[in-house]
N, CA, C and O atoms as a MOPAC input file, in Angstrom:
PM7 MOZYME 1SCF
protein

 N      1.06600 1    -1.06200 1     0.01300 1
 C     -0.01600 1    -0.08100 1    -0.08400 1
 C      0.66600 1     1.39800 1    -0.08300 1
 O      1.67400 1     1.47700 1     0.61900 1
 N      0.24700 1     2.63500 1    -0.79500 1
 C      1.25400 1     3.59700 1    -0.85500 1
 C      0.56400 1     4.47900 1    -0.02900 1
 O     -0.42800 1     4.03800 1     0.55000 1
 N      0.94700 1     5.83200 1     0.16800 1
 C      0.08200 1     6.72100 1     0.62000 1
 C      1.19000 1     8.31500 1     0.70500 1
 O      2.17100 1     8.63200 1     1.37800 1
 N      0.40500 1     8.95600 1    -0.32300 1
 C      1.41300 1    10.45600 1    -0.70800 1
 C      0.04100 1    11.30400 1    -0.29000 1
 O     -0.70500 1    11.67300 1    -1.19800 1
 N     -0.25000 1    11.57700 1     0.95700 1
 C     -0.87200 1    12.51100 1     1.08300 1
 C     -0.18200 1    13.81100 1     2.00600 1
 O      0.73200 1    13.62800 1     2.81000 1
 N     -0.75600 1    15.03900 1     1.74700 1
 C     -0.02000 1    16.27900 1     2.53600 1
 C     -1.70700 1    17.12500 1     3.11100 1
 O     -2.87800 1    17.00700 1     2.75300 1
 N     -1.07300 1    17.85700 1     4.02100 1
 C     -2.35000 1    18.75600 1     4.66400 1
 C     -1.64300 1    19.66500 1     5.02900 1
 O     -0.81300 1    19.10500 1     5.74500 1
 N     -1.37100 1    20.93900 1     5.00600 1
 C     -1.23400 1    21.90800 1     4.99300 1
 C     -2.19900 1    23.28600 1     5.40000 1
 O     -3.37100 1    23.36200 1     5.03300 1
 N     -1.47600 1    24.43300 1     6.27100 1
 C     -2.61300 1    25.50300 1     6.66300 1
 C     -1.32700 1    26.38200 1     6.65600 1
 O     -0.26400 1    26.17000 1     7.23800 1
 N     -1.66000 1    27.34800 1     5.90900 1
 C     -0.81300 1    28.93200 1     5.78800 1
 C     -1.16900 1    29.98300 1     5.46300 1
 O     -2.31200 1    30.34400 1     5.74100 1
 N     -0.36300 1    30.74100 1     4.82400 1
 C     -0.59600 1    32.00200 1     4.44800 1
 C      0.03200 1    32.53200 1     3.02400 1
 O      1.18400 1    32.93400 1     2.85700 1
 N     -0.68500 1    32.46400 1     2.34600 1
 C     -0.13500 1    32.79900 1     0.54300 1
 C      0.31200 1    33.63600 1     0.72600 1
 O     -0.15600 1    34.67900 1     1.18200 1
 N      2.24000 1    33.16600 1     0.13800 1
 C      3.16500 1    34.00100 1    -0.00800 1
 C      3.02100 1    35.23200 1    -0.92100 1
 O      3.61900 1    36.30500 1    -0.83900 1
 N      1.92500 1    34.76500 1    -1.96600 1
 C      2.72300 1    35.90100 1    -3.01600 1
 C      1.29800 1    35.80500 1    -3.55100 1
 O      0.56800 1    34.95100 1    -3.04800 1
 N      0.81700 1    36.60600 1    -4.53500 1
 C     -0.78000 1    36.59700 1    -5.38200 1
 C     -0.63100 1    34.80500 1    -6.20400 1
 O      0.51300 1    34.35200 1    -6.22900 1
 N     -1.35500 1    34.24100 1    -6.59100 1
 C     -1.68800 1    33.26500 1    -7.56700 1
 C     -1.03100 1    33.59700 1    -8.82200 1
 O     -1.17200 1    34.80100 1    -9.03400 1
 N     -0.52800 1    33.15300 1    -9.52100 1
 C      0.31300 1    33.27600 1   -10.99200 1
 C     -0.67800 1    32.19800 1   -11.89100 1
 O     -0.49900 1    30.98200 1   -11.82200 1
 N     -1.63900 1    32.75000 1   -12.65600 1
 C     -2.86600 1    31.89100 1   -13.60200 1
 C     -2.00000 1    31.88100 1   -14.93200 1
 O     -1.37200 1    32.72400 1   -15.57200 1
 N     -2.32800 1    30.21900 1   -15.06500 1
 C     -1.79000 1    29.91900 1   -16.77900 1
 C     -3.14800 1    29.23100 1   -17.67500 1
 O     -3.53400 1    28.09900 1   -17.38500 1
 N     -3.54500 1    29.70700 1   -18.33000 1
 C     -4.26600 1    29.14700 1   -19.25400 1
 C     -4.08300 1    28.67000 1   -20.12800 1
 O     -3.72000 1    29.52800 1   -20.93300 1
 N     -4.10400 1    27.26600 1   -20.78100 1
 C     -3.62000 1    26.64100 1   -21.92600 1
 C     -4.57900 1    26.41900 1   -23.08700 1
 O     -5.78600 1    26.54700 1   -22.88500 1
 N     -4.14800 1    26.11700 1   -24.20500 1
 C     -4.87700 1    26.15700 1   -25.40800 1
 C     -6.16000 1    24.90200 1   -25.24800 1
 O     -7.34000 1    24.99000 1   -25.58600 1
 N     -5.57700 1    23.97700 1   -24.73500 1
 C     -6.65100 1    22.67100 1   -24.25300 1
 C     -7.82800 1    23.16400 1   -23.68100 1
 O     -8.84700 1    22.47500 1   -23.63700 1
 N     -7.76800 1    24.28200 1   -23.24700 1
 C     -8.83000 1    24.80200 1   -21.97000 1
 C     -8.39300 1    24.72700 1   -20.36100 1
 O     -8.95100 1    25.16500 1   -19.35600 1
 N     -7.53300 1    24.21100 1   -20.49300 1
 C     -7.26100 1    23.68300 1   -19.01400 1
 C     -6.59500 1    24.61300 1   -18.00400 1
 O     -5.48300 1    24.57500 1   -18.53100 1
 N     -6.42600 1    25.41100 1   -16.96400 1
 C     -6.10600 1    26.32700 1   -16.28300 1
 C     -5.28100 1    25.62400 1   -14.76600 1
 O     -5.70600 1    24.83600 1   -13.92100 1
 N     -4.08100 1    26.25700 1   -14.89900 1
 C     -3.32600 1    26.23000 1   -13.54100 1
 C     -3.07900 1    27.19800 1   -13.20400 1
 O     -3.26800 1    28.23100 1   -13.84600 1
 N     -2.50000 1    27.09900 1   -11.90000 1
 C     -2.64900 1    28.71500 1   -10.68400 1
 C     -1.18200 1    27.63300 1    -9.80200 1
 O     -1.23000 1    26.44200 1    -9.49400 1
 N      0.25000 1    28.86100 1    -9.56900 1
 C      0.86300 1    28.45300 1    -8.93500 1
 C      1.03800 1    29.71000 1    -7.87400 1
 O      0.61700 1    30.83900 1    -8.12700 1
 N      1.70700 1    29.36400 1    -6.67300 1
 C      2.02200 1    30.29900 1    -5.46800 1
 C      2.44300 1    29.38500 1    -4.54100 1
 O      2.26900 1    28.16900 1    -4.62200 1
 N      3.01500 1    29.99300 1    -3.63100 1
 C      3.82800 1    29.57300 1    -2.25000 1
 C      3.26100 1    29.68700 1    -1.08200 1
 O      3.03000 1    30.89300 1    -0.98600 1
 N      2.77800 1    29.00500 1     0.16600 1
 C      2.56100 1    29.24400 1     0.73600 1
 C      3.59100 1    28.92800 1     2.02900 1
 O      4.35400 1    27.96700 1     2.13500 1
 N      3.35400 1    30.17100 1     3.10100 1
 C      4.48400 1    29.60200 1     4.28600 1
 C      3.92000 1    29.02000 1     5.56100 1
 O      2.76800 1    29.40700 1     5.76000 1
 N      4.30500 1    28.36000 1     6.30400 1
 C      3.61000 1    27.12300 1     7.29700 1
 C      4.18800 1    27.75200 1     8.25600 1
 O      4.97700 1    28.54500 1     7.74300 1
 N      4.21800 1    27.82800 1     9.50400 1
 C      4.48300 1    28.22000 1    11.09800 1
 C      4.51500 1    26.31700 1    11.29100 1
 O      3.80600 1    25.32700 1    11.11200 1
 N      6.39200 1    26.88100 1    11.96200 1
 C      6.18800 1    25.38400 1    12.50600 1
 C      5.80000 1    25.28200 1    13.91200 1
 O      5.96700 1    26.36800 1    14.46900 1
 N      5.32000 1    24.33000 1    14.73100 1
 C      5.18100 1    24.43500 1    15.85800 1
 C      6.05400 1    24.27100 1    17.18300 1
 O      6.08900 1    23.28400 1    17.91700 1
 N      6.64600 1    25.29000 1    17.29700 1
 C      7.98300 1    25.13700 1    18.39300 1
 C      8.09100 1    26.38700 1    19.30900 1
 O      7.77200 1    27.48900 1    18.86500 1
 N      8.35100 1    26.29600 1    20.05100 1
 C      8.77200 1    27.22600 1    21.11600 1
 C      9.26900 1    28.51600 1    21.01500 1
 O      8.92100 1    29.57300 1    21.54100 1
 N     10.35600 1    28.15900 1    20.05700 1
 C     10.80500 1    29.58600 1    19.36900 1
 C     10.28300 1    30.12600 1    17.97800 1
 O     10.28500 1    29.58800 1    16.87000 1
 N      9.79300 1    31.48300 1    18.43700 1
 C      8.86500 1    32.30300 1    17.92600 1
 C      9.60000 1    32.82700 1    16.89100 1
 O      9.03800 1    33.28200 1    15.89500 1
 N     11.18900 1    32.81000 1    17.05600 1
 C     11.80500 1    33.47000 1    16.02000 1
 C     12.32800 1    32.04700 1    14.49000 1
 O     13.18100 1    32.24200 1    13.62300 1
 N     11.72600 1    31.14900 1    14.61000 1
 C     12.15500 1    30.11200 1    13.74600 1
 C     11.12600 1    30.70100 1    12.36300 1
 O     10.05400 1    31.30500 1    12.39500 1
 N     11.94800 1    30.24500 1    11.21400 1
 C     11.43800 1    30.94400 1    10.12500 1
 C     10.04200 1    30.01000 1     9.49400 1
 O     10.18900 1    28.97000 1    10.13600 1
 N      9.75100 1    29.95900 1     9.28900 1
 C      8.23600 1    29.60200 1     8.26000 1
 C      8.77700 1    28.65500 1     7.12900 1
 O      9.79800 1    28.98600 1     6.52700 1
 N      8.08500 1    27.42000 1     6.80400 1
 C      8.34900 1    26.46400 1     5.93700 1
 C      7.62700 1    26.67800 1     4.75600 1
 O      6.40800 1    26.67700 1     4.93100 1
 N      8.14000 1    26.92500 1     3.20500 1
 C      7.97000 1    27.46400 1     2.17100 1
 C      7.51600 1    26.29500 1     1.34100 1
 O      8.35000 1    25.46600 1     0.97800 1
 N      6.17400 1    26.16600 1     0.99900 1
 C      5.92000 1    25.34000 1    -0.00300 1
 C      5.30400 1    25.85200 1    -1.15800 1
 O      4.37900 1    26.66000 1    -1.06500 1
 N      5.77000 1    25.42200 1    -2.33000 1
 C      4.95200 1    25.43700 1    -3.90500 1
 C      4.27400 1    24.87200 1    -4.26100 1
 O      4.59400 1    23.69100 1    -4.39400 1
 N      2.79900 1    25.30300 1    -4.69000 1
 C      1.27700 1    24.66800 1    -4.95100 1
 C      1.57200 1    24.83400 1    -6.34800 1
 O      2.18500 1    25.68300 1    -6.99500 1
 N      0.75100 1    23.42500 1    -6.71600 1
 C      0.46400 1    23.74300 1    -8.09800 1
 C     -0.80600 1    22.94900 1    -8.04100 1
 O     -0.94500 1    21.82900 1    -7.54900 1
 N     -1.99100 1    23.93100 1    -8.80000 1
 C     -3.25000 1    23.72800 1    -8.63600 1
 C     -3.74000 1    23.90600 1   -10.28400 1
 O     -3.17800 1    24.61000 1   -11.12300 1
 N     -4.85300 1    23.12500 1   -10.46500 1
 C     -5.29400 1    22.56900 1   -11.57300 1
 C     -7.17000 1    22.79200 1   -11.94800 1
 O     -7.96500 1    22.40200 1   -11.09300 1
 N     -7.57100 1    23.27700 1   -12.94100 1
 C     -9.05100 1    23.32700 1   -13.17200 1
 C     -9.85300 1    24.24100 1   -12.45300 1
 O     -9.29700 1    25.24400 1   -12.00700 1
 N    -10.82500 1    24.10500 1   -12.30000 1
 C    -11.65800 1    24.61300 1   -11.31000 1
 C    -11.00300 1    25.22000 1   -10.28400 1
 O    -10.96600 1    26.44800 1   -10.20700 1
 N    -10.34300 1    24.31800 1    -9.27200 1
 C     -9.73300 1    24.94000 1    -8.34500 1
 C     -8.81800 1    25.96200 1    -8.26000 1
 O     -8.64300 1    26.75600 1    -7.33600 1
 N     -8.03500 1    25.82600 1    -9.71500 1
 C     -7.24500 1    27.03400 1    -9.79000 1
 C     -7.71900 1    28.65600 1   -10.07300 1
 O     -7.18700 1    29.70800 1    -9.71800 1
 N     -8.86300 1    28.40800 1   -10.81100 1
 C     -9.99900 1    29.47800 1   -11.52800 1
 C    -10.51800 1    30.21100 1    -9.71100 1
 O    -10.73600 1    31.40800 1    -9.52600 1
 N    -10.58200 1    29.44100 1    -8.93100 1
 C    -11.42600 1    29.69000 1    -7.24600 1
 C     -9.84300 1    29.97200 1    -6.77800 1
 O     -9.89500 1    30.85600 1    -5.92300 1
 N     -8.56900 1    29.59800 1    -6.98800 1
 C     -7.55200 1    30.35300 1    -6.01200 1
 C     -7.27100 1    31.61300 1    -6.99100 1
 O     -7.01900 1    32.50400 1    -6.18000 1
 N     -7.20500 1    31.99700 1    -7.86200 1
 C     -6.87000 1    32.76200 1    -8.62800 1
 C     -7.90100 1    34.12900 1    -8.41300 1
 O     -7.52300 1    35.30000 1    -8.40600 1
 N     -9.33100 1    33.62600 1    -8.23700 1
 C    -10.05200 1    34.71000 1    -7.77300 1
 C    -10.22300 1    34.86600 1    -6.49000 1
 O    -11.20700 1    35.55900 1    -6.23200 1
 N     -9.57700 1    34.44700 1    -5.49100 1
 C     -9.99100 1    34.19400 1    -4.14300 1
 C     -8.61600 1    34.19600 1    -2.73700 1
 O     -8.78500 1    34.15700 1    -1.51900 1
 N     -7.13200 1    34.26600 1    -3.65100 1
 C     -6.31600 1    33.99500 1    -2.94800 1
 C     -5.74300 1    34.98900 1    -3.06500 1
 O     -5.39500 1    35.17100 1    -4.23100 1
 N     -5.47700 1    35.71900 1    -2.42600 1
 C     -4.26200 1    37.04700 1    -2.15200 1
 C     -3.01600 1    36.80600 1    -1.04600 1
 O     -3.14200 1    36.01600 1    -0.11100 1
 N     -1.93000 1    37.50700 1    -1.25400 1
 C     -1.04400 1    37.30200 1    -0.89400 1
 C     -1.28200 1    37.37700 1     0.52300 1
 O     -2.11800 1    38.26900 1     0.66300 1
 N     -0.99300 1    36.92400 1     1.58800 1
 C     -1.24700 1    37.13100 1     3.40600 1
 C     -2.23100 1    35.96100 1     3.62200 1
 O     -2.19100 1    35.25900 1     4.63200 1
 N     -3.36500 1    35.74100 1     2.33800 1
 C     -4.47300 1    34.47900 1     2.71100 1
 C     -4.27500 1    33.52500 1     3.28800 1
 O     -3.49600 1    32.65400 1     2.90300 1
 N     -5.14300 1    33.46900 1     4.66600 1
 C     -4.93100 1    32.11600 1     5.08300 1
 C     -5.76700 1    31.07500 1     4.62500 1
 O     -6.99700 1    31.01000 1     4.61500 1
 N     -4.72900 1    30.09800 1     4.16600 1
 C     -5.33200 1    28.81200 1     3.34700 1
 C     -5.33400 1    27.33600 1     4.08200 1
 O     -4.32800 1    26.83400 1     4.58400 1
 N     -6.22100 1    26.92400 1     4.06500 1
 C     -5.65200 1    25.20200 1     4.12700 1
 C     -5.86300 1    24.49600 1     2.58600 1
 O     -6.78900 1    24.56400 1     1.77700 1
 N     -4.53700 1    23.77700 1     2.57600 1
 C     -4.78300 1    22.52800 1     1.21200 1
 C     -5.09600 1    21.08600 1     1.44200 1
 O     -5.39300 1    20.98900 1     2.63300 1
 N     -5.15900 1    20.06200 1     0.92900 1
 C     -4.83700 1    19.01200 1     0.72000 1
 C     -4.06600 1    18.55000 1    -0.53300 1
 O     -4.12900 1    19.22600 1    -1.55900 1
 N     -3.37100 1    17.46800 1    -0.47900 1
 C     -2.66800 1    17.21600 1    -1.91200 1
 C     -1.61400 1    15.97800 1    -1.52100 1
 O     -1.41800 1    15.20400 1    -0.58500 1
 N     -1.14900 1    16.23800 1    -2.62600 1
 C      0.25600 1    15.30900 1    -2.82900 1
 C      1.62900 1    15.75000 1    -3.26800 1
 O      1.56900 1    16.66700 1    -4.08700 1
 N      2.74000 1    15.39500 1    -2.98600 1
 C      3.95300 1    16.07100 1    -3.02300 1
 C      4.51800 1    15.23500 1    -4.44000 1
 O      4.49800 1    14.00900 1    -4.54000 1
 N      4.89900 1    15.94600 1    -5.24000 1
 C      5.66900 1    15.53900 1    -6.60700 1
 C      6.96900 1    16.53700 1    -6.62500 1
 O      7.41200 1    17.24800 1    -5.72300 1
 N      7.39800 1    16.35200 1    -7.89100 1
 C      8.14900 1    16.93000 1    -8.10300 1
 C      8.76400 1    17.23800 1    -9.55900 1
 O      8.81400 1    16.48300 1   -10.53000 1
 N      9.09900 1    18.21300 1    -9.46500 1
 C      8.58000 1    18.91900 1   -11.28900 1
 C     10.31500 1    18.50200 1   -11.56700 1
 O     11.12800 1    18.97900 1   -10.77600 1
 N     10.68400 1    17.84000 1   -12.41200 1
 C     11.53400 1    17.84300 1   -13.20600 1
 C     12.21500 1    18.30400 1   -14.55900 1
 O     11.41500 1    18.37100 1   -15.49200 1
 N     13.36400 1    18.59600 1   -14.82600 1
 C     13.60800 1    19.75800 1   -16.20200 1
 C     15.01600 1    19.74200 1   -16.25700 1
 O     15.71600 1    19.82000 1   -15.24700 1
 N     15.58300 1    19.61400 1   -17.74100 1
 C     16.77900 1    19.88500 1   -18.09700 1
 C     17.53300 1    20.91000 1   -18.09900 1
 O     17.76900 1    21.00900 1   -19.30300 1
 N     18.29400 1    22.07300 1   -17.40500 1
 C     18.89900 1    23.38000 1   -17.12500 1
 C     19.30800 1    23.68400 1   -18.55900 1
 O     20.26000 1    23.14100 1   -19.12000 1
 N     18.51000 1    24.59500 1   -19.10500 1
 C     18.96500 1    24.94500 1   -20.87500 1
 C     20.25400 1    25.33700 1   -20.64800 1
 O     20.96400 1    24.58100 1   -21.31200 1
 N     21.17700 1    26.42100 1   -19.83000 1
 C     22.30200 1    26.27900 1   -20.07400 1
 C     23.52600 1    25.57400 1   -19.40400 1
 O     24.67900 1    25.59700 1   -19.83400 1
 N     23.19100 1    25.10300 1   -18.56100 1
 C     24.38700 1    23.71000 1   -17.96700 1
 C     24.14000 1    21.95400 1   -18.85000 1
 O     24.87200 1    21.01300 1   -19.15400 1
 N     22.60100 1    22.31500 1   -18.98100 1
 C     22.63800 1    21.26400 1   -19.09400 1
 C     22.06000 1    19.86700 1   -18.33800 1
 O     21.55200 1    18.91000 1   -18.92200 1
 N     22.28900 1    20.01500 1   -16.77200 1
 C     22.10100 1    19.54600 1   -15.97700 1
 C     20.38800 1    19.01400 1   -15.62200 1
 O     19.42500 1    19.73300 1   -15.89200 1
 N     20.28500 1    17.92900 1   -15.11600 1
 C     18.84300 1    17.54400 1   -14.35500 1
 C     18.34400 1    18.50300 1   -13.58400 1
 O     19.30600 1    18.84700 1   -12.89700 1
 N     17.80200 1    18.88200 1   -13.40400 1
 C     16.91200 1    19.70100 1   -12.57100 1
 C     15.71400 1    19.65000 1   -11.65900 1
 O     14.68900 1    19.81100 1   -12.32200 1
 N     15.48300 1    19.48900 1   -10.41000 1
 C     14.16500 1    19.32400 1    -9.74500 1
 C     13.68400 1    20.29000 1    -8.41800 1
 O     14.26900 1    20.84200 1    -7.48500 1
 N     12.60800 1    20.19600 1    -8.77700 1
 C     11.98700 1    21.03400 1    -7.26900 1
 C     10.72400 1    20.54900 1    -6.80700 1
 O      9.85400 1    20.35000 1    -7.65500 1
 N     10.48500 1    20.33200 1    -5.63200 1
 C      9.51400 1    19.94100 1    -5.05900 1
 C      8.27400 1    20.66100 1    -4.95900 1
 O      8.33600 1    21.87900 1    -4.78800 1
 N      6.80700 1    19.91400 1    -5.06600 1
 C      5.76700 1    21.14400 1    -4.96300 1
 C      4.59700 1    20.32200 1    -4.43200 1
 O      4.70000 1    19.11600 1    -4.21100 1
 N      3.72400 1    20.87000 1    -4.28000 1
 C      2.60800 1    20.34600 1    -3.82000 1
 C      1.28300 1    20.43400 1    -4.83000 1
 O      0.79400 1    21.51200 1    -5.16800 1
 N      0.85800 1    19.34400 1    -5.19100 1
 C     -0.22700 1    18.79300 1    -6.25800 1
 C     -1.62600 1    19.10700 1    -5.37700 1
 O     -2.15700 1    18.27800 1    -4.63900 1
 N     -2.03200 1    20.25100 1    -5.56700 1
 C     -3.39100 1    20.26200 1    -4.76900 1
 C     -4.45000 1    19.64600 1    -5.10200 1
 O     -4.77100 1    19.54600 1    -6.28700 1
 N     -5.22600 1    19.08700 1    -4.03300 1
 C     -6.58000 1    18.39400 1    -4.59400 1
 C     -7.89800 1    18.95200 1    -4.15200 1
 O     -9.04300 1    18.89600 1    -4.60100 1
 N     -7.31700 1    19.52200 1    -3.08900 1
 C     -8.84900 1    20.38200 1    -2.21300 1
 C     -7.79200 1    21.73500 1    -1.69300 1
 O     -6.57900 1    21.77300 1    -1.48500 1
 N     -8.81400 1    22.72700 1    -1.60400 1
 C     -8.15000 1    24.35300 1    -1.33100 1
 C     -9.59900 1    24.62700 1    -0.18700 1
 O    -10.77500 1    24.27200 1    -0.26300 1
 N     -8.74800 1    25.50400 1     0.94300 1
 C     -9.96700 1    25.82900 1     1.59000 1
 C     -9.49900 1    26.97300 1     1.85900 1
 O     -8.26900 1    27.01900 1     1.84900 1
 N    -10.11100 1    28.05600 1     2.13100 1
 C     -9.92700 1    29.67600 1     2.33400 1
 C    -10.75500 1    29.93400 1     3.81700 1
 O    -11.94000 1    29.90200 1     4.14700 1
 N     -9.50300 1    30.19800 1     4.50000 1
 C    -10.01700 1    29.73700 1     6.08500 1
 C     -9.96300 1    31.75000 1     6.66300 1
 O    -10.67300 1    32.12300 1     7.59700 1
 N     -9.35000 1    32.39700 1     6.16800 1
 C     -9.56900 1    33.43000 1     6.47300 1
 C    -11.02300 1    34.30400 1     6.81100 1
 O    -12.05800 1    34.23100 1     6.15000 1
 N    -10.84000 1    34.96300 1     7.76500 1
 C    -12.45400 1    35.98000 1     7.76000 1
 C    -13.03800 1    36.89100 1     6.68700 1
 O    -12.23700 1    37.66400 1     6.16200 1
 N    -13.79500 1    36.91200 1     6.44200 1
 C    -14.27800 1    38.46100 1     5.59300 1
 C    -13.29500 1    39.40300 1     5.71100 1
 O    -12.65400 1    39.99600 1     4.84300 1
 N    -13.26100 1    39.46500 1     7.01400 1
 C    -12.60900 1    41.00100 1     7.23000 1
 C    -10.77900 1    41.23200 1     7.04600 1
 O    -10.18700 1    42.30100 1     6.90000 1
 N    -10.09300 1    39.58500 1     7.12700 1
 C     -8.71400 1    39.17100 1     6.74000 1
 C     -8.64900 1    38.81300 1     5.15600 1
 O     -7.59100 1    38.57600 1     4.57300 1
 N     -9.91200 1    38.81000 1     4.55300 1
 C     -9.86300 1    38.75800 1     2.78800 1
 C    -10.84900 1    40.20000 1     2.39300 1
 O    -11.63400 1    40.13800 1     1.44600 1
 N    -10.75200 1    41.09500 1     2.97400 1
 C    -11.40500 1    42.12200 1     2.31700 1
 C    -11.11700 1    42.87800 1     0.84200 1
 O    -11.83100 1    43.49700 1     0.05200 1
 N     -9.47400 1    42.44600 1     0.89100 1
 C     -9.18600 1    42.91800 1    -0.38200 1
 C     -9.50300 1    41.79300 1    -1.54100 1
 O     -9.29400 1    42.01400 1    -2.73400 1
 N    -10.00000 1    40.63800 1    -1.06700 1
 C    -10.28500 1    39.27300 1    -1.81700 1
 C    -11.59000 1    39.74100 1    -2.46800 1
 O    -12.26400 1    40.57900 1    -1.86900 1
 N    -12.10100 1    39.13900 1    -3.95500 1
 C    -13.44400 1    39.12100 1    -4.26000 1
 C    -14.07500 1    38.22600 1    -3.43300 1
 O    -13.30600 1    37.32600 1    -3.09600 1
 N    -15.32000 1    38.11300 1    -2.91900 1
 C    -16.09800 1    37.03900 1    -2.74100 1
 C    -16.30600 1    36.69800 1    -0.92800 1
 O    -15.91800 1    37.40200 1     0.00400 1
 N    -16.81300 1    35.80100 1    -0.89100 1
 C    -17.31300 1    35.73900 1     0.66300 1
 C    -16.02400 1    35.46500 1     1.23600 1
 O    -15.96400 1    36.26800 1     2.16800 1
 N    -15.19900 1    34.95300 1     1.22800 1
 C    -13.63400 1    34.60300 1     1.80600 1
 C    -13.52400 1    33.04500 1     2.77600 1
 O    -12.55200 1    32.69600 1     3.44600 1
 N    -14.77200 1    32.32400 1     2.60300 1
 C    -14.54700 1    30.96400 1     2.97200 1
 C    -15.06300 1    29.81000 1     2.34000 1
 O    -15.83300 1    29.98900 1     1.39600 1
 N    -14.84000 1    28.90500 1     2.61300 1
 C    -15.18900 1    27.96800 1     1.71200 1
 C    -14.43500 1    26.88800 1     1.26500 1
 O    -13.24800 1    27.20500 1     1.34400 1
 N    -14.63400 1    25.21600 1     0.62300 1
 C    -13.86600 1    24.26400 1     0.70400 1
 C    -14.36100 1    24.00200 1    -0.91100 1
 O    -15.50800 1    23.93300 1    -1.35300 1
 N    -12.98700 1    23.87600 1    -1.65200 1
 C    -13.41800 1    23.41100 1    -3.43400 1
 C    -12.20400 1    22.25900 1    -3.41100 1
 O    -11.10200 1    22.24100 1    -2.86300 1
 N    -12.91800 1    21.31000 1    -4.25800 1
 C    -12.43000 1    20.04400 1    -4.70900 1
 C    -11.85400 1    19.96400 1    -6.14400 1
 O    -12.57600 1    20.44600 1    -7.01700 1
 N    -10.69700 1    19.44700 1    -6.51900 1
 C    -10.64800 1    19.16400 1    -8.03900 1
 C    -11.04800 1    18.10400 1    -8.39400 1
 O    -10.86000 1    17.08800 1    -7.72500 1
 N    -11.77300 1    18.11800 1    -9.67900 1
 C    -12.17800 1    17.52900 1   -10.36400 1
 C    -11.63900 1    17.24500 1   -11.67500 1
 O    -12.20300 1    17.84800 1   -12.58800 1
 N    -10.68200 1    16.47100 1   -11.99700 1
 C    -10.04400 1    16.08100 1   -13.43400 1
 C    -10.81000 1    15.45800 1   -14.50200 1
 O    -10.26800 1    15.18600 1   -15.57300 1

């Protein structure tokens, strides 16, 4: 049996970047900062790159702004490519998001459009 499931709650580190493809698919990318549970409040947050597709990507693009508190469920994957200048194989970890929850209050998200709270599942 295999299991690759990640649940995170954190704040968006930047506004989402949205890409529309000729096929009609939509991809949204941004990073979230997640605070560690530690006694030392000076510990820096952990940063995670997110990749969201489809209807959930459109919702993230419309409702998530830098600083928004969100919860996500997804799976860890590695984006792999070959560096054009050096020819070296490169990779970076990212979270492929299946579910997005907008957790902030309406006041927290007053710069974002809409109600500011809800959950959305990806349907591929």
